[in-house]
BABAMAR-687876 format. One line per field, with one value per residue (C-alpha): residue number from 1; x negated, y negated, z; residue in one letter. Coordinates in steps of 0.001 Angstrom, whole numbers, plus 524288, in hexadecimal, padded with zeros to 5 digits. Each point is the difference from the previous one (the first is absolute). Layout:
! residues N
num [NUM|...];
u [X|...];
v [Y|...];
w [Z|...];
residuo [A|...];
! end
This chain:
! residues 488
num [1|2|3|4|5|6|7|8|9|10|11|12|13|14|15|16|17|18|19|20|21|22|23|24|25|26|27|28|29|30|31|32|33|34|35|36|37|38|39|40|41|42|43|44|45|46|47|48|49|50|51|52|53|54|55|56|57|58|59|60|61|62|63|64|65|66|67|68|69|70|71|72|73|74|75|76|77|78|79|80|81|82|83|84|85|86|87|88|89|90|91|92|93|94|95|96|97|98|99|100|101|102|103|104|105|106|107|108|109|110|111|112|113|114|115|116|117|118|119|120|121|122|123|124|125|126|127|128|129|130|131|132|133|134|135|136|137|138|139|140|141|142|143|144|145|146|147|148|149|150|151|152|153|154|155|156|157|158|159|160|161|162|163|164|165|166|167|168|169|170|171|172|173|174|175|176|177|178|179|180|181|182|183|184|185|186|187|188|189|190|191|192|193|194|195|196|197|198|199|200|201|202|203|204|205|206|207|208|209|210|211|212|213|214|215|216|217|218|219|220|221|222|223|224|225|226|227|228|229|230|231|232|233|234|235|236|237|238|239|240|241|242|243|244|245|246|247|248|249|250|251|252|253|254|255|256|257|258|259|260|261|262|263|264|265|266|267|268|269|270|271|272|273|274|275|276|277|278|279|280|281|282|283|284|285|286|287|288|289|290|291|292|293|294|295|296|297|298|299|300|301|302|303|304|305|306|307|308|309|310|311|312|313|314|315|316|317|318|319|320|321|322|323|324|325|326|327|328|329|330|331|332|333|334|335|336|337|338|339|340|341|342|343|344|345|346|347|348|349|350|351|352|353|354|355|356|357|358|359|360|361|362|363|364|365|366|367|368|369|370|371|372|373|374|375|376|377|378|379|380|381|382|383|384|385|386|387|388|389|390|391|392|393|394|395|396|397|398|399|400|401|402|403|404|405|406|407|408|409|410|411|412|413|414|415|416|417|418|419|420|421|422|423|424|425|426|427|428|429|430|431|432|433|434|435|436|437|438|439|440|441|442|443|444|445|446|447|448|449|450|451|452|453|454|455|456|457|458|459|460|461|462|463|464|465|466|467|468|469|470|471|472|473|474|475|476|477|478|479|480|481|482|483|484|485|486|487|488];
u [C30A3|80D86|80AA9|8089F|80E91|809F7|80EA8|80826|7FF2A|7F35A|7F82C|7FB94|7F4E2|7FA5D|7F4F5|80242|7F2EE|7FFE5|8082A|7F5CC|805A3|7FAE9|7FD87|8036D|80C95|80A8F|803A9|80DFB|80906|808D3|80D5A|7FEB2|7F11E|7F9F5|7F2F8|7FB76|7FC43|7FAE2|80812|7F7A6|803B5|7F3E5|800CF|7FC24|7FE45|7FE1D|7F352|7FBD0|80224|8043C|7F725|801D4|7FB3C|7F893|7FA2D|7F18A|8007D|80878|7FCFE|7F44B|8095E|806AE|7FA58|7F7AA|7F589|7FB2E|80926|7F566|7FFD0|80E9F|7FF40|7F4ED|80873|80B90|7F754|7FB03|80E1B|8034F|7F437|805C2|80CF4|8074D|80AE4|80791|7FEFF|80B71|7FF5A|80852|8006A|7FC10|7FA8D|80577|7F72E|7F9F2|803CF|7F736|80569|80DEF|80442|8088A|7FB96|80D11|80B73|7FF75|7F247|7F5D0|7F27B|7F5B5|7F59C|80985|80525|7F212|7FD34|80AD5|7FC70|7F26C|80446|8095B|7F5E6|7F6A2|80A51|80226|7F170|7FE65|80CA4|8058F|80E13|80696|80C5A|803FA|808B8|80353|7FE5B|7F803|80C46|7F8CA|7F7F0|80A6D|808D5|7F5C0|7FBA9|80D1C|7FE4B|7F481|805A9|803B8|80D4A|803C8|809DE|7F816|7F4EC|808E7|80390|80D26|802D3|80252|7FE16|7F9D3|80D29|80509|7F510|808C7|80C96|7FC62|80349|7F521|7F627|80432|7FEAD|7F225|7FC77|80528|7F80D|7F3BE|8031A|802C8|7F30F|7F89D|80607|7FF66|7F186|7FB3E|80B53|7FBD1|7F4C4|8004E|7F737|80C81|8048E|80C7F|806D1|80244|80AF3|7FF77|7F5F5|80601|80DF5|80777|80DB6|7FAB9|7FCDF|80DF0|806E2|7FF96|80957|7FC01|809A6|7F74A|7F54F|80667|8051F|7F2A7|7F943|80A1D|7FEAD|7F11E|7FE68|809C6|7FA36|7F226|80380|8081E|7F533|7F5C5|808D8|80198|7F169|7FA2F|80AEF|7FD62|7FF23|7F69F|804F1|805B7|80054|80281|7F7D3|80468|7F919|8026F|804A5|80B4B|805C8|8020B|803ED|8096A|804EF|80862|7F369|7FD7F|80960|7FAE9|7F1CF|80123|80BE5|80228|8034A|7F738|7F3BD|7F71C|7F8F3|800A0|7F581|7FE87|7F571|7FBA5|7FD3F|805BF|7FD2C|7F54F|7FD25|7FC1A|7FF5E|7F7C0|7FA85|7F8FE|7FC7C|80012|80A39|80BC1|7FF8F|80026|80B8F|80731|7FD4D|80548|80C50|8028A|7FD49|808BE|80B12|7FCEA|7FFA3|80D03|80622|7FBF4|809AB|7FFEA|7F1D1|7F9D2|7F1B1|7FD9E|7F3EA|7F9CD|7FA90|7FAB6|7FB31|7F548|7FC74|8064B|802AF|7F224|7FA52|80957|8047C|7F54A|7F51B|7F9D5|7F97D|80079|7F2F9|7FD01|7FF0C|80D08|80698|7FAB9|805B9|80CFF|80085|7FD0B|80A35|80A7C|7FCD5|801AF|80C11|80613|7FD01|803E2|80CD4|803F0|7FB33|7FAAC|7F175|7F9C8|805B4|7F9E9|7F898|80052|7F1BA|801CB|7F165|7F580|7FBDD|80D43|7FC1C|800C6|7F40F|7F763|80560|80DE6|7FBDA|7FA09|80D00|806DE|7F659|8031C|80E72|7FD15|7F879|80B93|80A59|7FCE2|80343|80E9D|8082F|80674|8079A|80975|7FE92|80DAD|7FC13|807EA|7FA5B|7FD7A|7FC92|80BA7|7FD89|7F12E|7FA5F|7F237|7FC5F|7F67B|806FB|7F5E7|80159|809A9|8046A|804A1|80471|808F0|80372|80938|8020C|7F2C5|7F688|7FD33|7F6A2|7FCF0|7F728|7FBD8|7FB64|7FAE0|8065E|7F773|7F20D|800A3|7F350|7FD6F|7FE64|80DA7|7FAE9|8017B|7F40B|7FA58|8011C|7FD33|80AA3|809F2|80A78|80DCE|80BB1|80971|80D4F|80511|80E5F|8076E|7F706|80579|7FC07|7F2C2|7F16D|7F9B0|7F275|7FD23|7F467|7FA2B|7FB2E|7F651|805B8|7F3B6|7F662|809CE|7FD4A|8084D|7FC6C|8043A|80B9F|8091A|80A1B|80C2D|80D17|80C80|80889|80E57|7FEAE|7F45B|7F189|7F702|7F1AE|7F4FF|7F5A3|7F46C|8029D|7F67A|80684|80873|801FB|8084E|8060C|80418|80983|803B4|8062B|7F54F|7FFBC|804D6|80C30|80329];
v [39E72|7FA23|803EB|80AE7|7FD29|80AC8|7FFBA|80C42|803CF|7F958|80BE7|7FC54|7F70B|809C7|80949|80CFF|8028D|80EB3|807F4|80854|80C5E|80C6C|7F95E|8052B|807D7|7F956|804B3|80470|80748|80BD6|80178|806C4|800C2|7F827|7FE29|7F8CA|805B7|7FA09|80024|80B36|80844|7FEF5|7FD9A|7F248|7FB88|7F1F9|7FF7C|7F22C|7F3C4|7F1E3|7F5FD|7F1F6|7F6ED|7F7CB|80AC6|8034F|80BBE|7F9EF|7F193|7FFFA|80270|7F2C7|7F652|80B7F|7FD1A|80E14|80968|80A63|800B1|8024F|80AD0|8067E|7FF5E|8063E|80AF4|8021C|800D7|809ED|80817|8001C|80574|7F31D|80028|7F3BB|7F27A|7F7B1|7F1ED|7F3CC|7F7E5|7F465|7FE44|7F3F4|7FEA6|7F43F|7F72F|80580|80D94|7FCB0|806AC|7F437|7F24C|7FB1C|80960|8068F|7FAE6|80A74|7FC4F|8037A|8049B|80928|80532|80270|8071C|809A3|80077|8046F|8090A|808B0|804CE|80276|8082B|807D3|80243|804AF|807CF|7F849|7FB5B|7F4A1|7FF20|7F21F|7F6C0|7F260|7F7CC|7FF6E|7FDD0|7FF0D|7F3FE|7FB2F|7FF1F|7FACB|7F583|7FDA4|7F14C|801BF|80A4B|7FC49|80698|7F681|7F5F6|7F4FB|803E9|800CA|80E35|806D4|80290|7F6D6|8094E|80D26|804E3|80019|8071E|80BB9|7F89E|7F378|801CD|7F6BC|8073D|80CED|7FAA6|7FB8B|80D62|8067D|7F696|80428|80E6F|7FE1C|7F914|80A92|80BB0|7F998|7FDAD|80BA1|80991|807EC|8059C|80D0C|7F999|7FA1D|80AAE|7F992|7F369|7FC86|7F6A9|7F8B6|800BC|8021C|7FC6F|7FAAE|7FB59|7F2FD|7FC97|8037C|7F6A6|80A81|808B0|80E52|800FA|7F6CE|80A2E|809E7|7F60E|7F966|80D05|803B2|7F319|7FFBA|80E90|80088|7F3FA|80558|80DDB|7FBA2|7F6F9|80ABF|80986|7F61B|7FD40|80D72|80A04|803B8|7F940|80047|80541|7F61A|7FEB1|7F573|7FFB5|7FCD2|7FCD5|80CEB|7FAE8|7F903|80D3D|801A2|7F1EC|7FF75|80D98|7FA45|7FE58|80EAE|80317|7F65A|8038A|80ECF|802F2|7F509|806FC|7F72C|80209|80B56|80146|7FA88|7F749|7FCC3|7F8B5|80702|7F563|805A4|7F77F|804E4|80D14|7FB40|7F12D|7FF55|80D94|8049D|80D8A|80752|80A2B|7F736|7F9E3|80D97|8048B|7F35B|801CF|80DDA|7FBB1|7F454|8079C|80B27|7F633|7F9D8|80D15|803C2|7F2E8|801E6|80B1A|8019B|80484|7F3D8|7FD3D|7F8BF|7F7CC|7F734|7F48E|7F84C|80376|7FC51|7F8E4|7F32C|7FAF7|802E1|7F91A|7F4BA|7FC52|804DB|7FD11|80D50|80830|80DFF|80706|806FE|80DF8|7FE3E|7FA06|80A93|80AAD|7F8F1|7FE83|80E6D|8044B|7F75D|80482|80E5C|7FDC2|7F8BA|80ACF|80B46|7F961|8003D|7F2BF|7FE4B|7FE1D|7FB26|7F257|7F30D|7F8B1|7F12C|7FE19|7F75B|7FF3D|7F5BC|8000D|80395|80CFA|80E52|80617|80A31|809EC|7FD38|801F0|80D23|8039E|7FCB1|8088E|80AE6|7FED7|8007B|80CAD|80606|7FCC2|80B05|80A10|7FCFA|7FFA5|7F2C1|800FE|809C8|7FD94|7FC78|7FEB0|7FE05|7FA6C|80B40|7F8A3|804DE|80E42|8018B|806A4|7FFE5|807EC|7F594|7F613|7F597|8013A|7F8EC|8079B|7F743|805B3|80110|80B1D|806EC|80E66|801B6|7F5F5|7F852|7F5BC|8003D|7F706|8036F|7F553|801EC|7F621|801DC|7FBDA|7F1AC|7F9B6|7F279|7FAA9|804AD|80AC9|80E96|80661|80BCE|80D68|80E08|8049A|808D1|80865|7FAB5|80718|7F909|8049A|7FA2A|801CD|7FF87|807A5|80AF1|80DEB|80361|7FDDD|7F292|7FA44|7F703|7F6F6|7F919|7F27A|7F7C4|7F248|7F95E|806B2|80109|80E55|80C41|80A75|80DF5|80560|809E0|808AB|80080|806CE|7F9EB|8075C|7FD09|7F325|7FB7A|7FEE2|8018C|7FC91|7FE57|7F5D1|7F9DF|7F1EA|7F5CE|7F2AB|8012E|8090A|8000F|80C43|801F5|80B55|80559|80C7A|80904|80468|80D71|7FA16|7F519];
w [B9776|7FF2E|80997|7FACD|7FF92|7FFA4|800E7|80227|7F1C3|7FC25|7FC2F|7F26E|80420|809A2|7FD46|806D4|80668|801BD|7F6AA|7F95C|7F9F5|805FE|80D22|80D69|800A5|807D8|80D8F|801B8|80943|7FE85|8066E|80D0E|7FF7D|80B2B|7F916|7F3EA|7F2E6|7F384|7F3A5|7FAE6|80BCC|8089D|80E96|80419|80DFD|804AB|807B7|802FB|807D4|7FF02|7F9B6|7FB98|7F56A|809F5|80886|7FEF7|7F6EC|7F544|801FE|7F685|7F4C4|801F2|7F632|7FB6D|80A04|80017|7F8F2|7FF48|80EE3|8004E|7F5F3|80782|80C24|7F8FA|7FB05|80DD2|804C8|7F587|80421|80DBE|7FB6B|7FF97|7F5ED|80372|805E8|80451|7FB94|7FFF1|7F39A|80850|80DB3|8069D|80BDD|7F914|7F4C5|7F556|7FD01|7FC16|7F379|7FCD6|80350|7FAF4|7FEC9|7F2C1|7FD30|8026B|804EA|7F5AD|8098A|806B3|7F30E|7FB79|80CD2|7FCF3|7F18B|8042E|80AFF|7F879|7F614|80B53|806C3|7F3A5|7FE39|80DFD|800E6|80B67|8001E|806E1|8081C|7FCB9|8079A|7FACB|80C54|80C69|8080A|80D12|7FCB5|7F6A9|80BEF|8095F|7F669|7F976|8000F|7F6A0|7F6EC|7F20C|8019F|80AD2|7FAFC|80610|7F6BC|7F424|80253|7FFAB|80E66|80B5D|80B65|802E2|804D7|7F201|7F8F2|7FD71|7FD63|7F8C5|7F166|7FBBC|80863|7FA48|7F22E|80314|8057D|7F3A6|7F7C5|80768|7FE9E|7F18A|7FDF2|8074B|7F949|7F28A|801D2|807F7|800E5|7F42E|807D1|806D7|80A20|80577|8093F|804D4|803D1|80E2D|7FC47|80CDB|80AC8|80D84|7FC9A|80BAA|80304|8051A|7F1D9|7FC14|80955|80AAB|7F87B|7FE6F|7F4C2|7F80B|7FE44|7F6F8|7F5EB|7FF9C|7FD7D|7F5BA|7F8D4|7FF7F|7FDD3|7F4E9|7F973|80079|7FC14|7F45A|7FB8A|800B5|7F8E3|7F507|7FF5E|80247|7FF46|80E2E|80D2D|80B63|80D16|80976|80EBA|80A3A|80C59|80DBC|80CBD|806E9|80D42|7F926|7FCCF|80E9A|802C2|7F47D|7FC73|7F524|7F831|7FF89|7F4F1|7F5C8|802C5|8006D|7F7B3|7F62B|7F333|7F7C5|80837|7FC90|80D01|80DC2|80608|80E50|80783|80C4D|809F1|80C69|80BD5|808F2|7F9B5|7F262|8002F|80C85|8029C|80C30|7FAFC|7F31F|803B6|80288|7F253|7F9F2|8080C|7FCF1|7F17F|8008B|8070D|7F725|7F393|80466|80178|7F2D5|7F8EB|805E2|7FC67|7F1BC|7FF71|7F121|80009|7FA23|80380|80CBA|80199|80A2E|7F83D|80BB1|80D6A|8096B|80C99|7FBEB|80DBB|8048A|7F438|7FD63|80DB0|80905|7F61F|80262|7F590|804DE|801B8|7F356|80569|80700|7F41D|7F703|80894|80147|7F138|7FDF9|809D1|7FA13|7F23A|80338|8085C|7F477|7F636|808EF|80365|7F1B4|7FB92|7F24A|80246|80C6B|80131|7FC1C|80A6E|80142|803B6|80C09|80167|7FE97|7F527|7FA6D|7F9DA|8036A|8064F|7F93F|8099E|7FB97|7F1FA|80395|80626|7F33E|7F8AC|8099C|7FCE7|7F169|80224|8072B|7F5D6|7F63D|80A7C|7FE57|7F390|801D7|7F33F|8060C|80EAD|804BA|80E16|80C3F|80C6E|8095E|80C63|807C1|7FC3A|8000A|80BE6|80577|80C07|804EF|80881|7FCF8|7F134|7F733|7F3FB|7F4E4|7F331|7F455|7F6FA|7F6C7|7FD06|7F944|805B6|80C5B|8051D|80E88|807B4|80DD4|80932|80D9F|8091A|80C0D|80266|7FC16|80431|805BE|7F224|7FC25|7F70D|80146|80608|7F916|8060E|7FC42|7F6B9|80656|7F99E|7FF08|7FA72|7F6E2|7FB4E|7F33C|7FC8A|7F337|7F6F1|7F7B6|80310|7FA3A|800CB|80134|7FED5|80B7C|7FDDC|80BBC|7FC65|807AB|7FEF5|804DC|7F6DF|7F4E6|7FD29|7FF74|809CE|8021C|7F868|80644|7F985|80884|7FE41|804E7|80972|8029F|7F8AF|807EE|7FCDA|80BA1|7FF59|809BF|7FCDF|8073B|80424|804DD|7FE45|7F3DD|7F47E|7F3A5|7FA54|7F1DA|7FF0D|7F2AE|7FB08|7FB46|7F1D4|803E7|80640|7F667];
residuo [X|X|X|X|X|X|X|X|X|X|X|X|X|X|X|X|X|X|X|X|X|X|X|X|X|X|X|X|X|X|X|X|X|X|X|X|X|X|X|X|X|X|X|X|X|X|X|X|X|X|X|X|X|X|X|X|X|X|X|X|X|X|X|X|X|X|X|X|X|X|X|X|X|X|X|X|X|X|X|X|X|X|X|X|X|X|X|X|X|X|X|X|X|X|X|X|X|X|X|X|X|X|X|X|X|X|X|X|X|X|X|X|X|X|X|X|X|X|X|X|X|X|X|X|X|X|X|X|X|X|X|X|X|X|X|X|X|X|X|X|X|X|X|X|X|X|X|X|X|X|X|X|X|X|X|X|X|X|X|X|X|X|X|X|X|X|X|X|X|X|X|X|X|X|X|X|X|X|X|X|X|X|X|X|X|X|X|X|X|X|X|X|X|X|X|X|X|X|X|X|X|X|X|X|X|X|X|X|X|X|X|X|X|X|X|X|X|X|X|X|X|X|X|X|X|X|X|X|X|X|X|X|X|X|X|X|X|X|X|X|X|X|X|X|X|X|X|X|X|X|X|X|X|X|X|X|X|X|X|X|X|X|X|X|X|X|X|X|X|X|X|X|X|X|X|X|X|X|X|X|X|X|X|X|X|X|X|X|X|X|X|X|X|X|X|X|X|X|X|X|X|X|X|X|X|X|X|X|X|X|X|X|X|X|X|X|X|X|X|X|X|X|X|X|X|X|X|X|X|X|X|X|X|X|X|X|X|X|X|X|X|X|X|X|X|X|X|X|X|X|X|X|X|X|X|X|X|X|X|X|X|X|X|X|X|X|X|X|X|X|X|X|X|X|X|X|X|X|X|X|X|X|X|X|X|X|X|X|X|X|X|X|X|X|X|X|X|X|X|X|X|X|X|X|X|X|X|X|X|X|X|X|X|X|X|X|X|X|X|X|X|X|X|X|X|X|X|X|X|X|X|X|X|X|X|X|X|X|X|X|X|X|X|X|X|X|X|X|X|X|X|X|X|X|X|X|X|X|X|X|X|X|X|X|X|X|X|X|X|X|X|X|X|X|X|X|X|X|X|X|X|X|X|X|X|X|X|X];
! end
């Protein structure tokens, strides 16, 4: 295959790979609704994790070594409730998965990888959250990257990625190529315009972020509107701790008017990136997601698109024991959802091999089984952490709700064993008070997050604006609260 050349307007020679009429409906957002819907009005929730073109589960598709194995894997994911994977158009840890070997010249084997993947995604019903660059390894191995000026690229230094006009033109050329070729597919959930944006790549100026987002986002949206009459949702992700280190980055990430949803990466030091037990990561997730939901004050969806024990894995070279990691994953997923996040968050595997465990996939299937208990198409939740009350001192109550529905997750915080996991005990009754619901009767469904099954349903009537319920708690329990038919 010859290299594929594309300038900013060079669409005519390209063959769009996945634009079949009657394919998957596109995902979209509605003003003030903090969850996703499809263009035909159905609720859609991102359940999935990060993957990469060179990691074990997708690698056989490169050079078509074993495409059937990749499609079997995608079908297996779909059977476990997975709706979305997050991918980068290239993965720059080595020299053989660049999308462009020379700027503007697209590598045939990589283009064919994506040409093959998009139809597979459509056949299996899985969507992709797509970001144009692997900025971590692009930065770490900048001297090798095709965008480096020393290699014939547009930019002299990493500090100018966001400000260099030639760099920005090259990024637009890549986005144009990608959306011209694959953007007609409903399998494209959304664009993460820039992975882990940071002021250090904008000459240390926080003011560089918003104009960069505006320029790229406007360019891509206008192009998609011309091509397809509609545009995919857009976001920009950030390494979560930078929101604390550099508060000036909060506004462009959570409130930029061109972005459709907010994406953060939950890598808090100690609790999440190097955990010692499975409770602290959950409490950290709840606290960080509460802050994120409140920062996205216009009600747009908020989403964790990366998390995991990155310091343990990358710096300490430790792969967490599987039972421990499975429980940590489950706790973080439910803390994310109950805090008001869209879905359960997207793990970066940080394991060897670099894949999620079967237990993590079962946890995703559990979340998928819970979702029908809430009507996400009209759930305009608020985070309730400061107002929820549980009568058990050793139980954390995490939740979100509006006047008609609520999601609550209860987590016991005592009884951590020597292995860092919560020890089992006989269930004991705990009383929970949920505020903010309108007067009336509600169905409260107890949901076993480990087994992925709904349990007893109680009918409860609010009193003085509060819903009080007593439930049996062992280690953790999710509650789906919804106005009963007689009250709605």
